[in-house]
N, C-alpha and C positions, 0 to 999 in steps of 0.2 A: 223724520216728519214728527209731528205729536197730532195728539187732537183725542178722544174716542171718540167710537165708531156704531151711531143711531142705525139700530135696527126697527123699522116698521113690519109687521106684518103677522101671518093665523098661527095661534096656540091651540094645541092639536089632540085626540088623543087619539091616539095610531092602533088598531087594533090588523098588526103582523102575522100572515098566516102563507109560509114557507113550503111549499111544493112540489115533490122530486117525480109527478107521475102528472097523468092527464087528471083530469076533474071528470070526473061520473056523478051523471046529473042523478038528482033524484035518489040518491042515497049517500053513503060517504067513502068517503075520501080522509085520509091518511096526510094530516100537515103538524109541523113547527110552528106554535104560535104563540107570539111573542105580544102581550099591554104596554106598552109604550109612552111617554108623555110626546108628543112630536109634532110638528108643523114645521112649513119651512121656514119662515122665521125666526118660529127661536130653535129652531137648528140651525139657522146661519151664525145667532146669536150665541148658540151654546159654541160652537166650532170655533168663532173668535176667540172668546174667551176660554179655551182652552190653549190657543195658541197666545197667550199669556196678554190678549191684544183689549183694554180698557172696551165695555161695550154695553149702553144701556138699551131697551126689549123695551118695546112699548106692544101690548097684547090687551086678548080681551077672553075670558074665564065667562064659564056657567055658574053659580050660584053657590059657592060652596069649595068650588076647587082652586081659588086664587093660589092659596099658600104652599098645596100640593104641587100646582106646577113653579109656582117663586122660588121653590125648594130647590126642587132641579136643577134651576135656571142657574141658579146660584150656588148647586158644587162645581158651576167651569169656570165662576167667575162674576157670571150674571150679576149689571142690574138692570131688576125684573120691573119696570112700571107700567103693572098689571093692573085691568079693572073685571068685576065680576059683574057682569048681566044680572037682572033680578028674577030675570025671569027664562031667559036660553039657554039655552044647553051648553056644556061645551060642545069646540066642536070635535067631529070623529071622522078616523079616514078606516076605513078597509082595505088594507092593501092584498095583491095576494100575489108574489109572486113565486114565478115560474124561471126557473135558467136568466136571464136576463134581459126576460118582463118583467112585467106590472097592469096590475091592473087595477084601479080604486073605485071606491066608492064613499064617495065623500056626501055626509053630513055638518052643511057648513058654520049648523050651530051662532055662540055666542062671536064667533071670529068674522060673521057677516054686516056684524052692525056695531062697528070702529072700523073710521077712512080714517086717510093721511090726514085728516085738518087735527088728528089727538095729536101732529109731530106738530109744534108751535113754534115760534122762530127762538124762544128764551132755549127751548129743549134741543135745537140744534149750537146754541151759543161757541165756542171750540171747540165743535165738531170738524175731524178730518173730513166725516162719511155719512148718508143716510142712506140707507140700503135696505130696497123695497121689494118686495114677493109678489107675483099677478096674483098667487091666491089668494091677497088681501084691498084687489083691488079691480073682482072680478065679476060686479057690476055698475051702471052706468053711476049710479049715484057718485057710489063712490070711486071712480073711475076719473068723475069730474073735479073729486079734489086732486089725485095727483098733481098736476099741471099751477098749483100756486105753491103746491108746495117745492117741486120743483124753482120757483119763483127765487119761495126764503128762503132756502140752500143758496140759490144763489148769488142774493144779496148778503150775504154771510164768506161767501169762496170758502165751500165747503161743497166737497163733489157727491153726484149722484149716481150712486148703482142699483139699477133693475135687473130682477130674474123673473122674466116673463111669465113661464111656472106651467105653462098649460096652453097647447094646442089648440085641444079644445074650446077654451075659455076664450079664447084670443078666438078664435071660429066664433063663437057666439058675440061676441061683439063685434065681428069684421072691422073697420076701418077706422070706430072712433079707440079701436083700443092703439093701434098707431100712430092717430095723430095725438091722442093723452101723452106720450111716451116720448114725443121729436123734446131733443134738447139734454137726452139725460146725459149723462159724461163717460159710463161707463154702461154697457147690454150685455148680459149674461143668459143669453137662448141655449138651448142643445137645438141638432136639426128642425127637427118636425116644428118645431119654435120660430123656426128664423120661417120656415118654408113658409108656413102659415102664413108670416106678418110680411111677406117679397110678394108672394107666388113661384120663385124660382123653388129648381129641384135642387142642382149641382150643387154642391155646400159652394163651392169661391164664389160663385155668383152673387149665392144667399150672403156671403158676408160682405160684398164689397155691394153691396143694394141697401145692404141695412149702415153702413157707412155715413149714408145721408141722416139717419137718425141717433147716432150717437155719434160720439168721438173717439171712443175706443168698442169696438166690438167681438167680443170673444164665446167663439162658436165653436159650440163642443161639440166633437164626431162618438161620443164614447167607444170603445176599443177604438178607432182610427184614429183619436188624437184628438187636437186642439188647432181653428183656425183664428189664431189675432188678426184681426183688421185695426187697423188706424191711415190716417194719413200718409204714412211712409209705407204703407202696399201691406200684404196679407201675408203671414208667419203663420208656418204649421211647426208646431211642436205637438211629439211621438205619446200618447198614451206612455202611461208606464203601468206594463204587465205584471198580473196579482193574482192570486186565484178568485172567485166571484165567489162572497158567498148570499149578498143581497142587497142588490143596488139602486134601496131607498136609501134618501139624503145624499148622494154621489156628489148632488148638484149645488146643492146649501155647502159642503164642505168644499166645492169644488170654489164657493165663492167665496167662503169666508179663508181659503187659503188666498185666492187671490187678493182681494180688498186688506190682508194681512200685510200679504209684499208690497203693494201698493203703499201701503200706510209706510214700509223703512226707506220709502226712495225705491222703490225696483220700478225701472221699466219692463211695458205692458210682455213684454214675452216671456222674460224673468220672472216675474208674476205668472204664469201664466203654467210654467215649470214649475213652482212652487206648487198650482193649485193641483195638479194633477198628482202630483204627493199626497197632499193630504186628502182629495180626493178616491185615490189608492186605496187610502186607511178604514177610510170609509166604507167602504166595496167588500172589506175583509169580516164583515162579524152584520148581524141582525142589528136592523134599529138604526135610525138618520142623528143622532150621536156620537158621539165620540164614545168610547167602548170603554165603559169601566172595569177591564182590564188592566 
């Protein structure tokens, strides 16, 4: 198959603090601290570009930060379609990494001022897929722009994939989130997000329930692998065994690997296997984008 992938999503400055001991309140704790360009949507675009897929990225920074973020994405072959907000700052996230756990402190900034309506019909012409991250539809105003985007994509035969991104934001939006994402082609939640969407606890029950939302459901289970649910049933794909350095961006790398494989004409189970290999690369270094090494 041909056609580029269009990504709409968040563009963030990440401050990643990796600690190997309990954090001590009211005093110092030694950490390895890294500042890098990030954001779930931008990370997916970077991984797609690194995998050789033509990709357009739609995002927004604060004033003065566009060129830096554009150049960071261009290094991976991404075509950046980035706007600057005149007053809101670039989004920032502090990520505290402890073993395989992450805590996020989020300031949405300029990213919160850009919704799916920026991806016009002409932006989708000739595309293979459009990918949306939940961080970029985390309020009801932007969420309401998602169903029209799905309609624009469907009218052009463009596949729609969505990563819910945050169980917390799903809880904040309640049933409105579930209603808005119905009829996407590919849904890529992790287990916490799947549980928030369905109210089910057992992974297999979650995967089966989400088939009412999307034609293809790819439920990631961390070290337990992946469940791929389609009309043909549910298949378990094992995880790749790799030394964990930082899980930040693993889901973004997984989404990119999955979409890249679909674009090559692979079926969902094969695409999930490829995606686990890309995600394994992501967790082997600090940060959510491909390693420069």
